[in-house]
C-alpha positions in Angstrom: 135.6 111.9 37.4 132.0 111.9 36.7 131.2 108.7 38.4 132.9 109.3 41.5 131.0 112.8 41.8 127.8 111.0 41.5 129.1 108.1 44.0 129.9 110.7 46.4 126.7 112.8 46.0 124.6 109.7 46.4 126.8 108.7 49.1 125.9 112.0 51.1 122.8 112.1 50.2 122.1 108.6 51.8 123.8 109.6 55.0 122.0 112.9 55.2 118.4 110.9 54.9 119.9 108.6 57.6 120.9 111.4 60.0 117.7 113.1 59.2 115.7 109.8 60.6 117.2 109.3 63.7 116.0 112.5 65.4 112.9 111.8 64.5 112.8 108.2 65.6 113.8 109.5 68.9 111.2 112.6 68.9 108.6 109.6 68.6 110.2 107.7 71.2 110.1 110.4 73.5 106.6 111.4 72.7 105.6 107.3 72.8 107.5 107.5 76.9 105.4 110.8 77.6 102.2 109.4 76.4 102.9 106.2 78.4 103.6 108.3 81.4 100.2 110.3 81.1 98.5 107.1 80.6 100.2 105.6 83.8 100.0 108.8 86.1 96.2 108.8 85.5 95.8 106.0 87.5 97.6 107.7 90.6 95.9 109.9 93.1 98.1 112.9 92.1 98.1 112.7 88.5 99.5 116.2 87.4 102.2 115.9 90.0 103.1 112.5 88.5 103.4 113.6 85.1 105.3 117.0 86.0 108.1 115.0 87.8 108.3 112.2 85.9 108.4 113.5 82.6 112.2 115.1 82.5 112.9 111.6 82.3 111.6 110.8 79.1 114.7 112.3 77.1 116.6 109.5 78.2 114.7 106.9 76.7 114.9 105.6 72.5 112.5 102.8 73.2 109.0 102.5 74.8 109.1 102.9 78.4 108.5 99.9 80.3 106.3 99.5 83.2 109.1 98.1 85.4 111.4 101.4 84.3 108.9 103.4 85.1 108.4 102.4 88.5 112.1 102.5 88.9 112.3 106.1 88.0 109.4 107.0 90.2 111.7 105.1 93.0 114.5 107.4 92.3 112.7 110.7 92.4 111.0 109.7 95.2 114.3 109.1 97.2 115.7 112.5 95.7 112.7 114.2 97.2 113.1 112.0 100.4 116.5 113.3 101.0 115.9 117.1 99.8 113.4 116.8 102.6 115.7 115.7 105.0 118.3 118.2 104.4 115.7 121.2 104.9 114.3 119.5 108.1 118.0 118.8 109.4 118.4 122.7 109.4 115.6 123.5 110.9 116.6 121.3 113.8 119.8 122.5 113.7 118.5 126.2 114.3 115.4 125.3 116.6 115.5 125.7 120.2 113.4 124.6 123.2 110.1 122.5 123.0 110.2 123.2 119.2 113.6 121.5 118.9 112.0 118.2 120.4 109.2 118.2 117.9 111.4 118.9 114.7 113.9 116.1 115.4 111.1 113.6 116.1 109.9 114.4 112.4 113.5 114.3 111.5 113.7 110.4 112.6 110.7 109.4 110.7 112.2 111.4 107.4 115.3 109.7 108.4 114.2 106.4 108.6 111.9 106.9 105.1 115.2 107.6 103.3 116.5 104.4 104.6 113.2 102.6 103.5 113.5 104.1 100.4 117.2 103.4 99.7 116.7 99.8 100.4 113.6 99.8 98.0 115.9 100.9 95.2 118.6 98.2 95.8 115.7 95.9 96.2 114.1 96.7 93.0 117.4 96.0 90.8 117.1 92.6 91.5 114.1 92.4 89.4 114.6 91.8 85.7 112.5 93.1 82.9 109.9 89.9 82.7 110.2 89.5 86.4 112.6 86.5 86.7 111.1 83.6 88.5 107.9 83.8 90.3 109.3 83.3 93.5 112.4 85.5 93.1 109.8 88.4 91.8 107.2 87.7 94.5 110.0 87.9 97.7 111.5 91.2 96.0 108.4 93.1 95.0 107.1 92.0 98.5 110.2 94.1 100.0 109.6 97.0 97.8 106.1 97.4 99.0 106.3 96.5 102.4 109.5 99.2 102.3 107.6 101.9 100.7 104.9 101.7 102.6 106.5 102.2 105.5 108.1 105.2 104.1 104.7 106.3 103.5 103.9 106.0 106.8 106.8 107.8 108.3 105.9 111.0 106.2 102.3 110.3 107.8 103.6 110.4 111.3 105.9 113.3 110.6 102.8 115.4 109.8 100.7 114.4 112.5 103.6 114.7 115.0 104.1 118.5 114.0 100.5 119.3 113.7 99.9 119.1 117.4 103.1 120.7 118.7 103.9 124.2 119.7 106.1 125.1 116.6 105.9 128.4 115.3 103.6 128.8 112.1 105.8 129.4 109.6 108.4 126.7 110.5 105.8 124.4 110.8 104.2 125.2 107.4 106.9 125.2 105.8 107.7 121.6 107.2 104.1 119.9 106.3 104.2 121.6 102.8 107.9 119.3 102.4 106.9 116.6 104.1 103.5 116.5 102.6 105.1 116.3 99.0 107.2 113.9 99.7 104.3 112.1 100.8 102.5 112.4 97.8 105.7 111.8 95.6 105.9 108.2 97.9 102.1 107.4 97.1 102.8 107.8 93.4 105.9 105.5 93.4 103.9 103.3 95.2 101.3 103.0 92.9 103.0 102.8 89.8 104.9 99.8 91.7 102.2 98.2 92.7 101.2 98.2 89.2 103.9 96.7 87.7 103.7 94.0 90.3 99.9 93.3 89.3 100.5 93.3 85.7 103.5 90.5 86.1 101.5 88.4 88.9 98.6 88.5 86.3 101.1 87.2 83.4 102.6 84.6 85.4 99.7 83.9 88.0 101.9 84.4 90.7 100.2 84.1 94.3 100.3 86.8 96.7 
């Protein structure tokens, strides 16, 4: 009886120690992931925004975050912002009449194209493996992602330029510009992070651009 109690007590102690260690391990992993995000975001044009948008995803990682994973997260965040901007401008366009309507819809056309470009980027990025796969495959997929992200960035810029010189109500213009400018900045962050991932792979595998 005494031996049984001692065995159960020891087993409970071991189980308690194991359970206690897991939260610590997860906490350390999250801390490392956040530190990694902060270090990478420092190298973008909008470092504070970069950390703010990407940090919420830290909790989902129990291991160190890779450059590829960070680039893919940034892509998904950018698409979400693009879709949110698209929904807002669509709502404004449906309520706007007269000359303003044309300007808003031209902006919406640019954002719609940007959403399409970013959607393709995410699908293309899924073909890129953690180690990049073969050099030729990586170059093809990475080039497509970079081209489409650059196009999405241009789309946002064209929308801003288009409505800036048009006769659109001050409040409406300001709200559209604020949302699209935010999208432009987030897209710039995602492109910078993907470019860094691509550069690291090319350096490691000596891939010619």
